[in-house]
N, C-alpha and C positions, 0 to 999 in steps of 0.2 A: 503493500500500499504506499510505501514511501514515495515511489516515483508516479503515483496517481496524478493524472492530468498534465504530465510533463510531455513535451514533444521531443522524440528522439530523432536526430538527424542521421540518416543512413548515407555514409560517404561512399562513393563508388569504389574507393580503395578497399574499404571494409567488405563490400560485396565481393570483390575480386579475390581478396584473401580468404574469405569464407568458402568460396568455391574451390579454392586450391589446397585447403587444409582439412585434415580429418576432423570432425567434430564441429567445424565452423557452420555448417547448415543447420545442425541441431541448436546451436546458440541463437542463430537468427530465427529459427522456428519458435523458440521460447519467447523471444521479444515479440514476434508476430502474433503469438498466442494472446499476450496482454494487449496488443493493439486491436486484435479481433474482439476481445471482450470490452473494449472501450475504455480500458484503464489508462492507457497511454496512447499518444499519437505517434505515428511513425511517418517520417516524411524524407524522401529521397532528395538529396541535393545534387546540383550539377557541379563539376569541377573542371578546371582547365587542364588538369593533370590526367595523363593516360597511365593508370596503374600497371597495365601490362608491360609498359615500356620502362618502368622504374625499378631500381633495386629496393631492397627492404628499407634502407635508410631514406631513400627518395619517397617511397610510399608513406612512411611515417611523416616525413616533412610536408607532404601534400595534405595529410589529414590536419596537421597542426596549422598550417597556413589557412586552410578553409575554416578551421575552428575560430581562428582569430577573426576572419572576415565575417563569420556568422555570429560571433559573440557567444560561443557554445562552450560547454563543459565537457571535458574529455572523460569518458567512462571507458576504463581499460583494465585488463589483467596483466598487461605487459609492463614490467619494471622499467625497461629502457624507454618506452613511450611515456611513462609517468614522469620520469626525470627530465626528458626533453621538453614535455609540455610545461612542466613547472619552471624550467629555465626561461621559457618564453613568457612566463607570467600567466599562464592559463590555469584555471581552476580544474583540479583532477580529482576524480572519485575512482578509487581502486576496488575492483571487485575480484 
């Protein structure tokens, strides 16, 4: 219930990474489940970055740049992403 009525921005890089990592689709399905129940809103954003052409560091950077542009909070389980986001002054929630 903590995230009730929040809007989650789904970055194209997150979608790309979830398609290429085992377990990624299940994580998105869980978020989609809460969106289907009406507890949260899920909104895809556009990005000028092409995740398929970027390395891991470039993909993380694309997420961070778009988070800054959209005034978003980073929700991550990745320690490296957490540190990079905090270094850019972004608010981070670690799951």
